[in-house]
C-alpha positions in Angstrom: -21.4 -13.6 -19.0 -19.0 -15.1 -17.0 -16.5 -13.2 -17.8 -19.2 -10.1 -17.5 -20.0 -11.3 -14.1 -16.3 -11.6 -13.3 -15.5 -7.9 -14.5 -18.4 -6.4 -12.3 -17.4 -8.4 -9.3 -13.7 -7.1 -10.0 -15.1 -3.4 -10.2 -17.0 -3.8 -7.4 -14.3 -4.7 -4.9 -11.9 -2.3 -6.0 -14.4 0.6 -5.5 -14.9 -1.1 -2.0 -10.9 -1.0 -1.3 -11.0 2.3 -2.4 -13.1 3.3 -0.2 -11.5 1.3 2.7 -8.7 2.8 2.5 -10.1 6.4 2.4 -12.2 5.2 5.9 -8.3 4.0 7.1 -6.7 7.7 6.1 -9.7 9.3 8.2 -9.4 7.4 11.0 -5.1 8.6 10.9 -4.0 4.9 9.4 -1.0 5.7 7.0 -1.5 3.3 3.6 1.6 1.5 3.6 0.8 -1.0 0.2 -2.7 -1.9 -1.2 -3.1 -5.2 -3.5 -0.3 -6.8 -2.4 0.0 -10.2 -4.0 2.2 -13.0 -3.6 2.3 -16.3 -5.2 0.5 -17.6 -2.0 -2.4 -15.1 -2.3 -3.3 -11.2 -2.0 -3.7 -8.6 0.8 -6.2 -6.2 0.4 -4.7 -2.9 2.3 -1.2 -2.9 4.6 -2.0 0.0 6.8 -0.4 1.2 10.3 -1.3 3.6 13.4 1.8 4.0 15.6 3.4 0.9 16.3 0.1 -0.9 14.8 0.5 -3.0 11.6 -3.2 -3.9 10.5 -3.6 -6.1 7.6 -7.0 -5.5 6.3 -9.6 -7.5 4.3 -12.1 -6.1 2.7 -15.2 -7.5 2.2 -18.1 -5.8 -0.1 -21.5 -7.6 0.9 -25.2 -6.8 1.5 -24.5 -7.3 5.9 -22.1 -7.4 7.9 -22.6 -10.8 9.2 -22.2 -11.7 5.4 -19.1 -10.3 5.4 -17.7 -12.2 8.2 -19.0 -15.1 7.0 -17.2 -14.8 4.1 -13.3 -14.7 5.2 -12.9 -18.8 4.9 -10.4 -20.1 7.3 -8.5 -21.0 3.7 -8.5 -17.5 3.2 -7.1 -16.4 6.3 -4.2 -18.8 6.5 -3.4 -17.3 2.6 -3.8 -14.0 4.4 -1.3 -14.9 6.9 1.4 -16.4 5.0 1.0 -13.2 2.8 1.9 -11.0 5.8 5.1 -13.5 6.7 6.0 -12.6 3.2 5.4 -9.0 3.3 7.0 -8.5 6.6 10.2 -10.1 5.6 10.6 -8.7 2.5 9.9 -5.1 4.2 12.2 -5.7 6.9 9.3 -3.9 8.9 10.8 -4.9 12.7 9.2 -1.9 14.2 6.0 -4.0 14.0 5.9 -6.8 17.2 2.6 -8.8 15.4 0.2 -7.3 13.0 -3.4 -7.4 13.4 -5.6 -8.8 11.4 -8.7 -6.4 10.2 -11.7 -6.8 8.3 -13.8 -3.9 6.5 -16.9 -4.4 5.6 -18.7 -2.3 3.2 -22.1 -2.3 3.4 -24.9 -0.8 1.0 -26.0 2.7 3.0 -23.7 2.8 5.1 -20.1 4.1 6.6 -17.5 1.1 6.2 -17.3 -0.9 8.9 -14.1 -1.6 10.7 -13.6 -4.9 12.8 -10.6 -4.2 14.1 -8.7 -7.9 15.0 -11.4 -9.8 13.2 -9.4 -12.9 13.6 -6.1 -13.8 15.5 -2.8 -15.4 13.8 -3.8 -19.5 13.3 -7.1 -19.0 14.2 
């Protein structure tokens, strides 16, 4: 039964990431990478708009408050370490520093894009 619930959660997460990517494209972002995985963790979406590099965490939750609370300090550090690896490997010298965003996928609402949901090291 636990595997079945895990599959449902995985499917819900992939669908939420698809909605988030579509939303970002509608807002003029170019998707550089989705589901960037490393040994230290994963980044849901890496996107850019102008010189802004957006590192986006996607959360499908019942409310925006729950989505914001669901990103732990430990998860933020993992995402930041993954970002460092991506920047080194991509040679993305055009970007001064990444911005850490959150897109909350909440039932019966358009995606909610919170720019700079946290700052590096917060």
